[in-house]
Structures are given as C-alpha cells and as structure tokens.
N, C-alpha and C positions, 0 to 999 in steps of 0.2 A: 555507472556515473554517478554523478553527485545527487541526482533527483531521487535516488533509492533511500538516502536518510532520513529526509523530511517525512516520506511516505510511509517507511516502517514506524518513525515516531506516531505518526497520525493513528496508523495500526493499534497501537499501545493504548491509545486513549479513546479509541471509535468505539461506541456503542451499537451504532446501526448496523445491521448485518448485511444488509444490501451494500451499504457504503465500504463494508470490510472487503465482500466479496469483490467488488469493484478493483479496491486498492490493491488486493491480494492479486488479481489479474494483470493490473498495470506493473506490479513488482515481477511476476513473471514474465511478462513482455521484455521488461526493461533490463533482466538478469541475462538473458539470451546474448 
C-alpha cells in the first residue's frame, strides 16, 4: 500500500523511541 512510504520516511527522521516503535508496528501490520 501507498501508506507505507510516508511511514518509512517518518521513521528515518523520528527520534522518539515510542513513536518509532508504533510506526514499526504499523508498518508490520500494513506489510502483511
């Protein structure tokens, strides 16, 4: 899905560990 790309870009610049973890969780669920 197209939604993955902005999340990956956000992950590149995000410094908050909690936010990074929630983005990673979202990516895993989107990639299934």
